[in-house]
C-alpha positions in Angstrom: 143.0 90.1 85.9 141.2 93.5 86.0 137.5 93.8 85.4 136.7 96.2 82.3 133.5 97.6 81.1 132.6 97.2 77.4 129.6 98.8 75.5 127.8 97.2 72.4 126.3 100.0 70.2 124.3 97.3 68.3 122.0 96.1 71.2 123.0 98.9 73.5 124.1 96.5 76.4 126.9 97.0 79.0 129.1 94.2 79.5 131.7 93.6 82.4 134.7 91.3 81.4 137.8 90.0 83.2 140.5 90.6 80.8 144.0 92.0 80.1 144.6 95.9 79.8 145.4 95.5 76.1 141.8 94.3 75.1 140.0 97.1 73.5 137.0 95.2 72.3 135.2 91.9 72.9 132.4 90.0 71.3 129.0 90.8 72.7 127.7 87.8 74.3 124.0 89.0 73.5 124.2 89.7 69.5 127.7 88.6 68.5 128.9 92.0 67.3 132.0 94.0 68.7 131.6 95.9 72.0 134.2 98.5 72.7 135.9 99.3 76.0 134.4 102.4 77.9 135.7 104.3 80.7 134.0 103.4 84.0 133.6 105.4 87.3 132.5 104.4 90.5 131.3 105.8 93.6 132.8 105.5 97.2 130.2 106.0 100.0 131.0 107.9 103.3 128.8 107.0 106.3 125.1 106.0 106.3 124.0 108.4 103.7 126.3 107.4 101.0 127.5 110.9 100.2 130.6 110.1 98.3 132.1 111.5 95.2 132.8 109.9 91.8 136.3 108.6 91.6 138.8 107.4 89.1 140.4 105.3 91.7 143.7 107.2 91.3 144.5 109.6 94.2 142.8 110.6 97.2 
C-alpha cells in the first residue's frame, strides 16, 4: 500500500497514512475531523551537498 499525505484544516496537522489510492480523506488522529489528501513532493539528493531538484516521481 502506498503512503499518502493528508492535511487537517481544523488543527493544521499533516498526516502520513498507508491507504488505498481511492482514499480521498481520513479521520484526523488529533482532533477527529476529516483530513483531505494533498499532493506531496520530495527531493532527491545528488552528491554530498544534496543539490537535487523537486520531483513528482514520474520521469527522469
